[in-house]
C-alpha positions in Angstrom: 25.8 -10.0 -17.1 25.4 -8.9 -13.0 28.7 -10.0 -11.3 27.8 -12.0 -8.0 29.4 -11.3 -4.8 31.5 -14.0 -2.6 29.1 -12.6 0.1 26.1 -14.5 -1.9 27.5 -17.5 -1.2 27.9 -17.2 2.8 25.8 -19.2 4.9 22.5 -16.5 6.4 23.6 -16.9 10.0 21.6 -13.4 10.4 18.5 -15.3 9.0 19.1 -17.7 12.0 19.1 -15.5 14.5 16.5 -13.8 13.1 14.2 -16.8 12.7 15.1 -17.6 16.3 14.3 -14.1 17.5 11.3 -14.5 15.9 10.6 -18.0 16.9 10.9 -17.0 20.4 8.0 -14.3 20.2 5.6 -16.2 18.6 6.0 -18.8 21.1 5.5 -16.1 23.7 2.5 -14.6 22.0 0.4 -18.2 21.7 1.9 -19.2 25.4 0.6 -16.0 27.0 -3.0 -14.4 27.3 -1.6 -10.8 27.3 0.4 -11.2 24.1 -2.5 -13.2 22.4 -5.0 -10.6 23.4 -2.8 -7.8 21.7 -2.3 -9.4 18.6 -5.8 -10.2 18.5 -6.7 -6.5 18.3 -3.8 -5.4 16.1 -4.6 -7.8 13.4 -7.4 -5.6 12.4 -4.6 -2.9 11.2 -2.9 -5.3 9.2 -5.3 -5.2 6.4 -5.1 -1.2 6.7 -1.2 -1.5 6.4 -1.4 -3.8 3.5 -4.1 -1.7 1.7 -2.2 1.8 2.1 1.3 -0.1 1.0 0.0 -1.3 -2.1 -2.3 1.4 -3.3 0.0 4.2 -2.4 3.2 1.8 -4.2 1.2 1.2 -7.2 0.3 4.5 -7.7 3.6 5.9 -7.0 5.1 3.3 -9.5 2.8 4.5 -12.2 3.5 8.3 -11.5 7.5 7.8 -11.1 7.5 6.2 -14.2 6.0 9.0 -15.8 8.1 11.6 -14.4 11.1 9.8 -15.4 9.9 9.6 -19.0 8.9 13.3 -18.4 12.9 14.1 -17.1 13.9 12.3 -20.5 11.7 14.6 -22.7 13.2 16.6 -25.7 11.2 19.5 -24.1 12.9 21.7 -21.9 9.7 22.6 -19.8 8.4 19.2 -19.3 12.0 18.3 -17.8 12.4 21.3 -15.9 8.6 20.5 -14.6 9.6 17.2 -13.6 12.7 18.1 -11.8 10.6 20.4 -9.9 8.4 17.8 -8.7 11.0 15.8 -7.6 13.5 17.8 -5.7 10.1 19.4 -3.8 9.0 16.1 -2.8 11.6 14.8 -1.9 13.0 17.6 0.1 9.6 17.3 2.2 9.9 15.1 5.2 7.0 12.2 4.7 5.1 13.1 8.3 5.2 17.0 7.1 3.8 15.8 3.5 1.4 13.9 5.4 0.0 16.4 7.3 -0.1 19.1 4.7 -2.3 16.8 2.4 -4.4 15.7 5.4 -4.8 19.5 6.6 -3.9 21.7 3.4 -4.5 20.0 0.2 -7.2 18.0 0.9 -9.7 20.7 2.4 -8.3 22.7 -0.6 -9.7 20.2 -2.8 -12.8 19.9 -1.1 -13.5 23.5 -1.3 -12.4 23.5 -4.9 -15.2 20.9 -5.8 -17.6 22.6 -3.8 -17.0 25.9 -5.9 -17.0 24.0 -9.4 -20.2 22.2 -8.3 -21.9 25.5 -8.0 -21.5 25.8 -11.4 -22.7 22.5 -12.3 -25.1 22.0 -9.2 -23.5 19.1 -7.9 -24.1 17.9 -4.3 -21.9 20.0 -1.9 -19.1 18.0 0.2 -17.7 17.8 3.5 -14.0 17.8 4.5 -15.1 14.5 6.5 -16.3 13.2 3.0 -12.6 12.8 2.5 -11.6 9.7 4.4 -8.1 10.2 6.3 -7.1 7.0 4.9 -7.3 8.3 1.1 -5.4 11.4 2.5 -2.6 9.2 3.7 -2.5 7.4 0.5 -2.1 10.5 -1.4 0.8 11.5 0.6 2.5 8.4 0.4 2.0 8.4 -3.1 3.2 11.7 -3.6 6.4 11.2 -1.8 7.6 8.0 -3.1 6.8 9.0 -6.5 9.8 11.1 -6.6 12.0 8.6 -5.2 10.5 6.1 -7.7 10.9 8.4 -10.3 14.8 8.3 -9.9 15.2 4.8 -10.0 13.2 4.6 -13.3 15.4 7.2 -14.8 18.5 5.3 -13.7 17.5 2.4 -14.8 16.2 3.7 -18.2 19.5 5.7 -18.9 21.2 2.5 -18.1 20.2 0.9 -21.2 23.1 0.9 -23.8 22.5 3.8 -26.3 23.8 1.5 -29.3 21.1 -0.7 -29.1 18.5 2.1 -28.9 20.3 3.1 -32.4 20.0 0.2 -33.3 16.5 -0.2 -33.0 15.8 3.1 -34.3 17.9 1.8 -37.4 15.6 -1.2 -37.6 12.4 1.4 -38.0 10.9 0.9 -34.5 9.2 3.9 -33.2 9.3 5.3 -29.7 6.7 3.2 -27.7 8.3 -0.4 -29.4 11.7 1.0 -28.5 10.8 1.6 -25.1 8.4 -1.8 -24.9 10.9 -4.2 -26.6 14.2 -3.0 -26.0 14.5 -0.5 -22.8 12.0 -1.5 -20.5 12.9 -5.6 -20.3 16.7 -4.9 -19.6 16.1 -1.5 -17.4 13.5 -3.9 -15.2 16.4 -6.0 -14.2 18.6 -2.9 -12.9 15.6 -1.4 -10.8 14.1 -4.7 -9.6 16.6 -4.3 -6.2 15.9 -0.9 -5.5 12.0 -1.2 -6.4 12.2 -4.2 -3.7 13.7 -1.8 -1.1 11.4 0.9 -1.8 8.6 -1.4 -1.3 9.8 -2.7 2.1 10.5 0.7 2.8 6.8 1.7 2.3 5.5 -0.6 4.8 7.4 0.6 7.3 6.7 4.2 6.2 2.9 3.4 6.2 3.4 3.6 10.0 3.1 7.2 9.9 -0.4 7.3 8.8 -1.0 6.4 12.6 -0.4 10.4 12.9 -3.7 11.2 11.3 -5.4 8.6 13.2 -5.5 5.9 10.7 -6.2 2.6 12.1 -3.1 0.9 11.2 -0.9 -2.0 12.8 1.1 1.3 14.9 -2.1 3.4 15.8 -4.0 0.2 17.0 -0.6 -0.4 19.0 -0.8 2.8 20.8 -4.3 2.8 21.4 -3.9 -0.8 23.0 -1.1 0.1 25.3 -3.0 3.4 26.4 -5.6 1.2 27.4 -4.1 -1.6 29.3 -0.7 -0.1 30.1 1.5 -3.1 28.8 3.7 -1.4 26.7 6.7 -3.9 26.7 4.0 -6.7 25.5 1.8 -4.4 22.8 5.0 -2.8 20.9 6.7 -6.2 21.2 4.0 -7.6 19.1 4.1 -4.7 16.7 7.8 -4.9 16.4 6.9 -8.8 15.4 4.5 -7.9 13.0 6.5 -5.4 10.9 9.7 -7.7 11.1 7.8 -10.5 9.8 6.7 -8.8 6.9 9.4 -7.2 6.0 11.9 -9.7 6.4 9.3 -12.1 4.3 9.4 -9.7 1.6 13.2 -8.9 1.5 13.6 -12.9 1.1 11.2 -12.7 -1.4 12.9 -10.1 -3.5 16.5 -11.8 -2.8 14.8 -14.8 -4.3 13.7 -13.1 -7.4 16.4 -11.4 -8.1 18.6 -15.0 -7.8 16.2 -16.3 -10.5 16.7 -13.4 -12.6 20.5 -13.8 -12.0 20.1 -17.3 -13.3 18.5 -16.8 -16.1 21.0 -14.4 -17.3 24.0 -16.5 -17.2 21.9 -19.3 -18.9 
C-alpha cells in the first residue's frame, strides 16, 4: 500500500492560479489579431513536438527497460557495458548530444551505409537523406534511455525478493516471473517517475530547434524575428507548452490516485 500524504487533500490553489492565468492568456489570443496570427503560425509546430516526444519516449522506454534488465544480468560484461552506457549518456548534456548525433554520428552512419553499400551495390546515400528530425529523435532517445534505465532498475529491484523466490519455488521461469510477479508490482512504483520524465521530454523536445526542426520553439523564433513581436510570440510559446505539460501532469496525478484507490480496496 502506498501511503498518502496530508497534502493530497489540500485544495489545489496553485491550479486555480494557473487556470486563471491560462484563461487570461487564451482570452488575449482570441481577442487580439496579433496573438491569433502568432498562434496560427505556431500551431503547425505542435504536431512536430508531439511526434518527436512520442517516438523518442517510446524508443527510450524500450531501450531503458533492456538496459535495466542488462544491469541486473548475472554476466559481469553485460552489467559493466550497460553501466558504461548509462553513465556516459547521463553525463553528456542533451543539447551537446543533439549536436553530436546530428553532425558527427549521423554523417558517420551515412558513410558506413555507403561503405557497406559498395559491396552490395546499394544506392549511395547523402547526408541530407538523413532528416534532421530523425537525428533529433535519436539523440533524445539516447539521452532519455539512460534516465529511464535507472527508473526501471529501481522499480524492478524494489520488488520483495521473497516473492521472486516463491515464484521460483513454484517452478516459474525467468520470463514468467518478470511478467506475472515483478513487472505488475514494479509498474506501480515507477509510474510517477515515468510520468515526470514524459513531461520533461515534452519540454526538452524544444531543444531540437537548435537543429532547425520546425517545432513550436523554432517557429516561435522565426516568427519573432519576422514580426519583432517578441512579447506576444513568446507568450504564445509559453502558453502552448504550459497547456500541454500541465494537462499531462494532471492526467498522471489522476492515474496515480486511481491506482492508489484500487490498491486500498
